[in-house]
N, C-alpha and C positions, 0 to 999 in steps of 0.2 A: 603630467606626461609630457616632457621636453618635444618629443616628437609627433606628438598628437595620433599614437599609432593606439588606438582604441579598441581595435579586433584583437591584436595580437595579445595586447594587458588581458583584455578580458580573459582570453586562450587559457593565459598563465593561470591568473586568478581560478577559473574555475577546473584548471587543471592541478593545481594545488588545494581545492576544495575548499575555496575560501571567494563561494560569491559574494557573500558580503562586502570584498574587498572591490570587487568588481562593481556591483551597486554606487559603492560611495564613489569608486571613480568616476561614474558618470553622472553623481549626483554635485559631483564638485567642478564637472565641467559643465553644467545645465544643461544636460541631455538625458532631461525627464522620461523620455517615450525610450530609449535602449535601457535606464534603468530600471523601469517599470518592466519590460519585456525579460530584464533580465531575471529578475523579482519574479516574476509570475511562471518562470519556467524551473527557478530551481531554489527559491526560498520566497515559497507564497503567504506565511506569515506577514512579510512584510510590504505586499502588495497595498491593503491599506493605507498605511502612511504613505507610503510614495507617492500614491493618486492623490491624497492631500496636499502633498507640494506638488503635485504636477497641475493640480487645478485651482491651485488660487490664483487669484487676480492677476497679477502683473506679469506672475510668469505664462499665464495662457496665452500672453498678448506674442502676436510671432511664432505661436505653433500650427502648423498647419491641419487642415480640416479632418486629415487622415489620424492624426497625433489626438486632434481632443473629443475626436469619435471611440478611437482605443480608449480613450480613459473614462468617458460616458460609458460604455459599453461595460467596462471594469465596476462599473459603480453600480450598473444595473443586474451583474452578475451577483453582487454583494446584498443586492435587493436595499440597496442603497438609492430609493428613485428619487429622490427632489434631488440629490445630488448629479444621479445622470440626466435627469432633466433640466437643470442648470448649466449642466455640459453642452447637453446638444443647441439648445437654446442660443450657444456661444455660434455656433457655427452659422457662417454667413455665405452668401454668393462668392462673395473676392474668396472665399479658402477653396473656391474650386475654379480650374479655368474654363471645365468644358461645359 
């Protein structure tokens, strides 16, 4: 995306009934939380795969506390408790300003 108008592009992909392309767009841009959001709503069978990518060590650096929390919650909901615990343990004081 040259102009980085991800919202419009996502809407176009969803209107074309091609949510996988929207997910790939977000993955290519390293916007894993957005990819996970679209997958969770439109392509649930991809959630596990995206959460795997989202949870990888190098990728998790720079994620907000909320992003890590959402990822952990999804592991918890899929009953992969060890991965959920690992993600929860990544959250530190510096993730939250309040």
